[in-house]
LUMRONU-63248 format. One record per residue (C-alpha): residue number from 1; residue in one letter; x, y, z negated. Coordinates in pm, whole numbers. Each point is the difference from the previous one (the first is absolute). Layout:
residues N
NUM:a:X:Y:Z
...
***
This chain:
residues 778
1:m:-2713:-11279:-1231
2:s:-280:-18:-256
3:s:21:-242:-289
4:g:-279:-136:-218
5:f:226:45:-301
6:g:334:173:-38
7:q:181:137:304
8:a:126:-177:312
9:k:372:-77:-42
10:p:237:-4:299
11:r:257:-283:-8
12:t:-127:-141:-332
13:s:-304:-172:-144
14:l:-266:203:-179
15:d:182:-58:-330
16:g:333:110:148
17:n:149:-348:42
18:p:150:-137:322
19:i:-276:-101:242
20:q:-52:-376:-32
21:i:-266:-215:167
22:n:-15:-376:-56
23:g:355:-6:-134
24:k:158:198:285
25:t:148:344:-64
26:y:-29:283:255
27:q:218:311:13
28:r:-253:209:194
29:g:-371:62:-34
30:v:-260:162:-223
31:g:-150:-121:-327
32:v:-358:106:-68
33:h:-318:-94:-188
34:a:-334:-95:156
35:v:-217:171:111
36:s:245:179:231
37:r:-26:180:332
38:y:255:164:229
39:v:-69:164:333
40:l:262:86:263
41:a:-53:219:306
42:l:167:-194:282
43:d:-54:238:294
44:g:11:-299:237
45:k:379:-35:-34
46:v:14:-291:-245
47:t:21:-350:145
48:r:22:-237:-296
49:f:-42:-43:-377
50:k:158:-286:-193
51:a:4:-86:-371
52:v:-15:-279:-253
53:v:-292:33:-237
54:g:-99:-157:-329
55:l:-35:49:-374
56:d:318:90:-180
57:d:142:-270:-226
58:e:-6:242:-297
59:v:-377:-50:-54
60:n:-201:-278:-161
61:p:-167:-282:198
62:t:-354:142:-24
63:a:72:275:254
64:s:-144:-8:352
65:v:-1:241:295
66:n:-105:27:364
67:y:220:180:256
68:l:-143:170:310
69:v:186:163:287
70:i:-238:218:203
71:a:73:204:311
72:d:-259:239:145
73:g:-278:-184:-181
74:e:112:-348:118
75:t:116:-251:-260
76:l:328:-145:131
77:f:95:-196:-311
78:d:-211:-142:-282
79:s:190:-200:-259
80:g:-307:-140:-169
81:v:14:-30:-379
82:m:360:-47:-113
83:k:106:-121:-341
84:m:337:-39:-170
85:k:286:-183:173
86:e:-135:78:346
87:a:176:200:271
88:k:-128:79:349
89:e:167:165:295
90:v:-162:292:181
91:d:94:65:362
92:v:-244:215:198
93:d:12:179:334
94:l:-80:372:-29
95:t:55:104:359
96:g:-221:297:84
97:k:-152:21:-348
98:k:-58:336:-166
99:f:-46:-88:-368
100:l:132:-282:-218
101:t:-174:-75:-330
102:l:162:-231:-255
103:v:-247:-124:-261
104:i:37:-215:-310
105:d:-336:-97:-147
106:d:-56:-195:-319
107:g:-71:-368:55
108:g:-359:29:-117
109:d:78:-34:-371
110:g:96:355:-91
111:i:341:168:11
112:v:155:-125:-325
113:a:370:-83:55
114:d:-26:48:379
115:h:362:108:57
116:a:49:-43:375
117:d:289:63:240
118:w:56:99:359
119:a:341:-166:18
120:d:257:52:275
121:a:-248:229:178
122:k:115:123:343
123:i:-160:226:263
124:t:132:6:358
125:y:-51:336:170
126:e:131:244:259
127:g:80:365:-63
128:k:-93:151:-335
129:a:-82:-222:-299
130:p:-375:-43:-65
131:m:-130:219:-281
132:p:-264:-61:-269
133:h:-342:111:119
134:e:-117:270:-238
135:s:-357:118:28
136:d:-226:138:-271
137:r:-302:9:232
138:r:-165:-339:42
139:w:-346:156:-49
140:g:-177:294:163
141:i:-253:253:-130
142:q:-344:-20:163
143:k:-256:276:61
144:d:-225:-127:-280
145:g:283:31:-255
146:s:82:-370:-10
147:i:338:-148:85
148:q:29:-280:256
149:w:252:-266:95
150:d:-12:-65:376
151:i:133:-355:-3
152:p:32:-84:373
153:n:215:311:49
154:d:227:-76:-296
155:p:293:-216:116
156:l:83:-71:-364
157:a:-348:-110:-108
158:v:71:-373:-20
159:g:121:-89:-347
160:h:-102:332:-157
161:q:-187:-29:-330
162:d:-149:256:-237
163:h:-250:38:-282
164:v:-250:260:-113
165:e:-222:35:-307
166:m:-361:121:-21
167:s:-220:26:-309
168:g:-364:27:-99
169:r:-141:32:-350
170:y:5:-377:-69
171:t:249:-142:250
172:a:339:67:152
173:v:115:-166:322
174:i:359:-11:124
175:v:4:-97:367
176:r:325:-159:119
177:y:11:-5:376
178:g:235:-47:292
179:i:61:-154:339
180:n:104:-364:25
181:r:260:-116:250
182:d:-279:-102:245
183:g:-163:344:-24
184:s:-281:-123:-226
185:l:-124:176:-312
186:k:162:-73:-334
187:l:-246:95:-274
188:t:-30:-49:-376
189:r:-234:181:-235
190:h:118:17:-361
191:i:-315:96:-192
192:v:-4:112:-363
193:w:-302:17:-234
194:p:126:209:-295
195:m:-310:-45:-218
196:l:8:-379:24
197:r:268:-48:-261
198:t:229:-301:-16
199:i:202:-156:-281
200:p:232:135:-126
201:n:-202:322:10
202:d:302:224:44
203:t:112:268:246
204:h:-14:-247:287
205:g:-312:-189:-112
206:s:-223:85:298
207:l:-157:-279:201
208:a:166:-16:343
209:r:12:-229:299
210:d:155:-19:346
211:f:-230:-62:297
212:k:227:-99:286
213:g:-43:-23:374
214:a:-268:110:244
215:l:-283:-138:-217
216:l:-269:50:261
217:p:-325:-193:11
218:e:-5:-277:260
219:i:-39:170:341
220:e:-55:-166:337
221:v:7:180:333
222:d:-167:-194:282
223:g:39:-314:-209
224:q:372:49:-71
225:a:164:108:-326
226:i:95:366:3
227:a:358:66:107
228:v:277:112:-233
229:e:-25:361:-116
230:k:269:225:154
231:p:-9:357:-132
232:r:23:297:231
233:t:-51:286:-244
234:i:-7:43:-377
235:t:-123:323:-158
236:h:-9:141:-355
237:r:-214:270:-154
238:g:-139:-128:-327
239:v:-111:-314:183
240:m:216:-231:211
241:t:-117:-75:354
242:i:154:-279:206
243:t:-100:-29:366
244:s:109:-321:173
245:r:-48:-198:316
246:v:-138:-349:-54
247:g:46:-162:337
248:d:-92:148:336
249:g:-275:254:-11
250:l:-75:11:-374
251:e:103:261:-255
252:l:-26:-47:-376
253:t:7:297:-236
254:r:33:-44:-376
255:v:-54:287:-243
256:i:145:-101:-338
257:f:-95:197:-312
258:p:-93:-34:-367
259:s:-358:52:-111
260:m:-21:328:-186
261:e:-229:-125:-279
262:k:1:-383:20
263:p:267:-259:-86
264:a:63:-92:363
265:a:230:60:294
266:m:-167:-8:339
267:e:64:-28:371
268:q:-250:143:245
269:c:68:-176:332
270:t:-105:78:356
271:l:40:-241:290
272:k:-25:179:335
273:n:-11:-135:353
274:v:261:207:188
275:g:3:-240:296
276:n:-207:0:316
277:k:-226:-299:-62
278:k:-264:-98:-253
279:v:108:-234:-282
280:r:-192:-196:-261
281:v:123:39:-359
282:r:-99:-229:-284
283:l:100:96:-352
284:k:-34:-247:-286
285:s:-2:166:-342
286:l:275:-61:-251
287:q:-48:-43:-374
288:t:249:-132:-256
289:e:25:21:-378
290:q:281:-84:-237
291:r:3:10:-379
292:t:274:78:-247
293:e:66:-196:-317
294:a:-198:128:-298
295:s:318:10:-207
296:q:151:254:240
297:g:-266:270:-30
298:v:-93:236:-282
299:d:-363:-55:106
300:g:45:-367:89
301:v:-48:-125:355
302:y:27:242:293
303:v:-137:-78:345
304:f:171:106:325
305:r:-240:17:292
306:t:75:51:370
307:e:-294:28:234
308:s:-94:132:339
309:s:-329:128:132
310:k:-261:-243:128
311:d:20:-226:308
312:q:-27:172:336
313:d:-50:-121:357
314:q:14:273:262
315:s:73:61:364
316:l:232:297:44
317:a:-13:185:330
318:p:307:202:103
319:g:29:296:-238
320:a:-235:-155:-259
321:s:107:-80:-356
322:m:-113:-179:-314
323:q:83:62:-364
324:f:63:-224:-297
325:s:166:40:-338
326:l:234:-179:-236
327:t:-9:58:-376
328:h:241:-107:-275
329:s:-147:42:-348
330:a:48:-127:-354
331:r:-231:-19:-300
332:r:-51:-158:-338
333:e:-157:-345:32
334:a:-324:107:-168
335:e:-50:288:244
336:k:-193:-27:325
337:p:187:18:333
338:l:16:349:150
339:e:-235:95:279
340:l:176:259:212
341:d:-80:189:318
342:s:339:43:165
343:a:-113:287:224
344:k:-135:191:-300
345:e:317:-70:-200
346:l:217:124:287
347:n:-205:318:31
348:e:43:64:-373
349:r:375:-45:34
350:l:19:232:300
351:a:-217:259:-176
352:y:239:-9:-296
353:i:300:57:229
354:s:-180:287:176
355:g:-82:157:-335
356:l:364:-3:-103
357:d:94:147:337
358:a:-213:305:-74
359:e:165:66:-337
360:l:337:171:-51
361:q:112:46:359
362:f:354:83:113
363:v:21:164:342
364:s:336:62:164
365:p:159:-7:347
366:d:148:-343:-82
367:e:-255:-274:65
368:i:211:-269:-169
369:l:1:197:-325
370:n:-373:72:32
371:r:-85:-366:47
372:s:245:-118:-267
373:f:-181:231:-240
374:g:-338:-137:109
375:f:108:-361:-37
376:a:153:70:-341
377:k:-337:131:-122
378:i:-157:-335:84
379:r:253:-213:-185
380:a:25:237:-297
381:a:-376:11:-61
382:e:-125:-345:101
383:s:185:-206:-262
384:i:-249:67:-281
385:f:-188:-289:-160
386:r:-321:-22:-204
387:t:133:-187:-302
388:k:-180:-63:-327
389:g:235:265:-139
390:g:-132:255:250
391:l:141:118:331
392:m:370:-83:18
393:h:239:119:266
394:a:248:-282:66
395:p:334:-21:181
396:g:-102:-316:189
397:g:263:-191:194
398:g:-155:-338:-76
399:r:109:16:-366
400:y:-112:315:-177
401:y:-377:36:-45
402:a:-264:81:-263
403:a:277:178:-189
404:i:159:345:-31
405:w:356:123:-48
406:a:133:322:-148
407:n:207:68:312
408:d:-218:-126:289
409:q:-327:143:-129
410:a:65:274:-257
411:e:309:147:167
412:y:-31:-74:374
413:a:-368:-32:96
414:n:-206:192:-257
415:p:135:348:80
416:l:-112:-58:359
417:f:-343:-129:-101
418:a:-68:332:-172
419:y:-20:174:340
420:l:-63:-281:253
421:g:-378:44:-12
422:d:-88:-365:-65
423:d:-227:-49:-304
424:v:95:-366:-44
425:a:368:94:-6
426:r:-65:272:-259
427:e:-190:-238:-226
428:s:280:-256:28
429:a:250:267:-105
430:e:-201:109:-300
431:n:-64:-363:-93
432:s:372:-74:6
433:f:69:286:-239
434:r:-278:-128:-230
435:h:168:-340:-6
436:f:343:143:-79
437:a:-152:216:-273
438:r:-120:-316:-178
439:f:361:-63:-99
440:m:83:329:-167
441:n:111:-78:-353
442:d:126:166:-318
443:d:312:-218:-11
444:w:125:143:330
445:e:37:-337:163
446:p:20:35:380
447:i:-310:-14:214
448:p:25:-319:209
449:s:134:32:353
450:s:-294:-188:145
451:i:-353:-91:-104
452:i:-94:-323:173
453:a:-274:-261:47
454:e:-283:252:45
455:g:110:178:-318
456:d:9:-309:-224
457:d:378:-17:-43
458:i:323:194:42
459:w:345:-43:148
460:n:299:166:-164
461:g:270:-246:95
462:a:251:269:96
463:g:-42:197:-323
464:d:-36:377:15
465:r:56:109:361
466:g:-69:363:-74
467:d:-371:-77:37
468:a:-116:284:-225
469:a:177:251:225
470:m:-162:-158:307
471:i:-346:22:-155
472:a:41:358:-126
473:y:133:109:342
474:g:-297:-152:182
475:a:-267:98:-251
476:t:94:369:-12
477:r:13:31:377
478:y:-326:-191:37
479:a:-182:207:-262
480:m:100:332:154
481:a:-83:-94:360
482:r:-340:-137:-103
483:g:-80:340:-146
484:d:-257:-142:-243
485:q:26:111:-363
486:t:-190:-304:-129
487:i:233:-246:174
488:a:307:198:-105
489:r:-106:2:-367
490:k:-48:-377:9
491:l:352:-42:139
492:w:167:250:-233
493:p:45:-233:-302
494:l:174:-257:225
495:i:223:273:142
496:e:88:126:-350
497:w:80:-351:-121
498:c:223:-79:298
499:l:188:329:-29
500:e:60:-58:-371
501:y:111:-358:64
502:s:261:118:252
503:r:112:278:-234
504:r:66:-261:-267
505:k:214:-190:251
506:l:241:287:65
507:n:359:-111:-57
508:d:297:202:-124
509:g:43:140:350
510:g:-354:136:-3
511:v:-136:-233:272
512:v:-263:-273:-26
513:a:122:-348:-86
514:s:-172:-312:134
515:d:72:-370:36
516:c:6:21:382
517:d:-184:173:285
518:e:-275:-102:242
519:l:236:-244:174
520:e:-7:-208:-319
521:r:373:-85:-17
522:r:32:-97:365
523:f:267:270:-1
524:p:175:152:-302
525:a:-165:303:-160
526:g:203:42:-317
527:k:-151:108:-330
528:a:-142:320:149
529:n:-72:57:369
530:l:-50:306:217
531:c:-347:-101:119
532:t:-163:-23:-343
533:s:135:334:-118
534:s:-100:174:324
535:l:-356:-130:-27
536:h:-20:109:-364
537:y:125:346:99
538:d:-273:35:263
539:a:-264:-121:-244
540:l:107:265:-252
541:v:-18:277:263
542:s:-343:-118:110
543:a:-121:-33:-361
544:v:84:366:-60
545:a:-225:106:289
546:l:-277:-246:-82
547:g:13:72:-373
548:r:-47:371:59
549:d:-308:-59:211
550:l:-140:-233:-268
551:g:59:259:-272
552:q:247:-213:-193
553:p:189:166:-289
554:k:263:252:111
555:k:252:-161:-232
556:q:-42:-336:177
557:i:33:161:343
558:a:312:189:-109
559:q:149:-324:-128
560:y:-56:-174:335
561:e:157:298:179
562:r:305:-15:-225
563:e:33:-377:39
564:a:-17:28:379
565:k:276:265:10
566:e:221:-204:-233
567:l:-57:-317:197
568:r:91:164:330
569:i:329:115:-151
570:a:57:-349:-144
571:i:-69:-169:336
572:e:270:214:161
573:s:245:-59:-284
574:y:-61:-374:-45
575:f:-57:-119:357
576:g:165:268:216
577:g:335:-89:150
578:k:201:-101:305
579:v:-91:-346:130
580:e:187:-147:297
581:g:112:354:90
582:f:-348:159:-15
583:d:-104:266:-252
584:t:-318:-174:-109
585:y:-112:-217:-293
586:r:114:-313:-175
587:y:-314:-208:-29
588:f:110:-104:-348
589:e:304:51:-218
590:g:298:-179:152
591:n:-167:-40:341
592:k:261:18:280
593:l:-208:-88:307
594:l:-252:221:175
595:r:-360:-95:-72
596:s:-316:83:193
597:w:-179:142:-305
598:i:236:301:-9
599:c:-279:154:209
600:i:-243:24:-295
601:p:116:340:-136
602:l:-70:161:339
603:t:-365:-114:-17
604:v:-57:171:-335
605:g:167:332:75
606:i:345:-72:-146
607:d:229:133:272
608:e:332:70:-172
609:r:167:-270:212
610:r:-214:43:309
611:d:264:1:274
612:g:217:-279:-133
613:t:-301:-219:-66
614:i:-143:48:350
615:d:339:-73:155
616:a:28:-317:-208
617:l:-351:-118:90
618:f:68:28:373
619:s:355:-133:-18
620:k:104:-332:151
621:r:33:-131:-354
622:l:-374:27:-69
623:w:-203:52:318
624:t:-77:-308:210
625:e:-228:-69:297
626:d:-269:-84:-260
627:g:52:308:-213
628:l:188:24:-328
629:a:197:-294:-132
630:t:-67:-49:-370
631:e:372:12:-71
632:a:290:99:223
633:g:146:-305:173
634:n:-303:-220:-70
635:q:-244:-115:268
636:t:-303:20:-234
637:f:-249:275:69
638:w:-325:104:-167
639:d:-219:235:203
640:r:-117:181:-312
641:s:341:163:-46
642:t:16:95:370
643:l:-341:166:-28
644:y:98:185:-317
645:g:330:94:164
646:l:-159:150:310
647:r:-253:185:-214
648:g:283:142:-207
649:v:188:114:309
650:f:-306:193:122
651:c:-63:142:-348
652:a:361:123:0
653:g:-47:175:336
654:a:224:-223:217
655:t:-279:-19:257
656:e:198:-86:313
657:k:189:-283:-165
658:g:-319:-125:-157
659:i:-210:3:316
660:d:262:-181:205
661:y:24:-290:-245
662:l:-376:1:-64
663:k:-68:-43:373
664:k:239:-295:25
665:y:-138:-167:-311
666:s:-363:53:105
667:a:56:-134:352
668:r:162:-313:-139
669:r:-281:-67:-249
670:l:-290:85:233
671:l:124:-130:337
672:g:298:-227:-70
673:d:33:-369:-81
674:h:-190:13:-332
675:v:-309:219:11
676:p:-198:210:-81
677:y:68:110:-359
678:p:287:85:-234
679:v:128:-310:-178
680:e:109:-106:-346
681:a:353:-128:42
682:y:250:-223:177
683:p:123:-268:-43
684:e:-232:-47:-299
685:g:-360:-62:102
686:n:63:-1:377
687:q:-113:363:34
688:r:-346:-39:-148
689:h:-249:276:79
690:l:-48:112:-360
691:s:-269:265:-27
692:a:165:268:-211
693:e:288:46:244
694:s:-258:127:249
695:a:-119:245:-267
696:l:357:126:-25
697:y:11:54:378
698:i:-305:226:-20
699:r:147:189:-294
700:l:322:48:199
701:i:-199:201:255
702:v:-235:182:-240
703:e:242:76:-283
704:g:321:1:205
705:m:-71:157:340
706:f:-278:226:-132
707:g:135:46:-353
708:f:-350:-46:-145
709:h:32:0:-378
710:p:-275:45:-262
711:t:85:264:-259
712:g:-323:-8:-199
713:l:-361:-110:17
714:r:-80:271:256
715:s:337:91:147
716:f:278:-138:218
717:t:306:101:196
718:c:79:-91:358
719:l:332:24:179
720:p:-46:-122:360
721:r:317:-113:178
722:l:-73:47:372
723:p:265:-182:205
724:e:177:186:279
725:g:-176:-49:331
726:w:-340:-54:-159
727:p:-247:279:81
728:k:-227:-94:-291
729:m:-112:-266:-243
730:s:-290:-35:-241
731:l:-151:-197:-285
732:r:-378:-19:-3
733:n:-252:-119:-256
734:i:224:-8:-306
735:d:-269:-97:-250
736:a:140:167:-312
737:f:-110:235:-279
738:g:-364:-74:76
739:t:18:137:353
740:s:136:-77:349
741:i:323:176:92
742:d:165:55:339
743:i:357:120:48
744:e:128:108:342
745:v:337:144:92
746:v:50:154:346
747:r:323:121:158
748:k:-20:354:136
749:g:328:89:164
750:e:268:10:-269
751:k:-261:-1:-275
752:q:-256:-241:-143
753:h:-358:62:-102
754:v:-179:-202:-268
755:t:-376:-26:-40
756:v:-160:-169:-301
757:k:-371:-74:-10
758:a:-223:-131:-279
759:a:-345:-137:92
760:g:48:149:346
761:k:67:354:-132
762:t:339:164:53
763:i:158:82:-335
764:e:356:73:120
765:s:131:109:340
766:r:342:158:34
767:e:346:-7:146
768:y:230:-248:-164
769:d:378:-28:-21
770:g:6:-381:-25
771:k:191:18:-328
772:t:-217:154:-271
773:p:-284:-202:-155
774:i:-345:147:58
775:q:-206:25:-318
776:i:-370:-80:40
777:q:-257:70:-270
778:l:-347:-139:72
***
């Protein structure tokens, strides 16, 4: 049973107290938090469900919820909005039903304090007890590469809700969508304008607004208002397409997307006559404006504008259609309203998606992995904004825009952008390093974790998170893969400064001290953590290779080599140990619980504790249905550590374990209940589609499965890990070192054959043992 916060608790309330509703205590039941959903497969052998429902007495009086009991798409019980001191009895007939869905929605005012109970719950059945319905495949892959939800053929569609984020250069839109109990469309667009700054002008100071409901212009069909919109299919592929029936014989298709270069989110709509008789359609245009208070905006008053295309009056014969558009925009009061051509804007968006599709292609026998890779490219690259401080890649998620972070951008995304082939992404990477370099100083004060508000301010509220190690790690990898001496020389002073900063932070154990790690004290990290030291180690190794190609002094290169060797020994000595029975790493001194970030050494070539670490990662203590738990025994997960973990497993050569878990994870993220991208975390943030996590997914394939690793400005190694049963796999159009690289590995009997091409010319073709890195010099 899912829970909007915490975990569902059998026989107790969410907080672990006896279940109590309106003063009455119950010995049986489940305590949970809205929004919650539970699906049982009934197999036609269940006859009845009974329960008492209501908010638990442990919460404050502001809470409110709505219970639904749904069987095979039919709502059998709807509590309406319930507040404190209310209890209602549920008693429904399930004879012949195949699926039972128990839903607790919020009461329309958010989920704060919504501790709700299914008290004294009983199911009457014959034969075997009904089991939870477990399916990670709500969506299907289409021929055009999109994924689609076929709603009429989904018995669990009613009550399902999800959200997805899309970004242009001036706007981000988070579409929250679902199916209401009557089968109608539930739709909210949360639109963010990052360059319209609000007060306080901090990390979260982007103008944003919710646009709820259908929000269509006024439409009449043969003199009658258009019927309620009931979706039949929803598809994703860089745009969101909703196709619905609106009464008998009419089909409405919405294509929702952000403008690529304007501060607007748009909907291109098509109304089609799918009936057998002519109808007359009148469309009356919609236009509304609302203004903010001048005191709330950095630039004073902002104007929200919603408008549709002009009035239309048409007769539609069977098979005929008409188009109209809906635009949500925002501007400064002194600026003129936007004039947009929705068809042109949609074509620009689709052209952008097609362009990304052509870059950096992964081809394998597994279509789910192929499409997951393709979708991840979209989310990784699209979230880049044209701020007054230059192009800035942003995490997104409704909160994090017009700002950069040492982990999300420098560490996670920028190494990918070096070889993705997208010029905007490259410029955003180099711009982020320029911003971080502004804060180098002779007093060795830490570089801020985040540069916010279009570059005007900083955030360093968590202190030193090991940010210098993150930046040096990303900058060295980026510089080498770009293969451009000019760019590398511009980055070198920042790399030197960050390496020296981390050296000065070495403690008596020889590892790098920091105030916390990238989780910013959400979980303990001690005074020195494994992640920071591992990143610093990798940065030192990369700096040796980069420094040689740049002709840096031999003494400096030798020093970096010595520091890297000493740090590797120190990491083993300081962090290595037995944790919960596994020969792996303590994340920090005194740590007694397994942590997800024990995977980091594997991603940077530290393999002294390879076997014990892999066993720990895939143990019941850490691995969950959503990947790695942040800490053993805790429900919290962050996809970033799962993606690092799987990359590390491939880097360490545990291919069969890695591919099995990668397939399960990818299917859940691409085709499950929350699609189509990797997410930030849960329960924090409700699994936002932050952009850099998608970058990590791509790097998992490129740097994990193919072992692609820059070793200089014109050289790299590759170590493809071809899973058993796969005849071949390839990476195409790796845009690195000033050329386009293809890597293909083919199984030939008991052996493998690797071919590497640069600019279409074969530069390496030979048998391969699957274990030894292949050195490529361009």
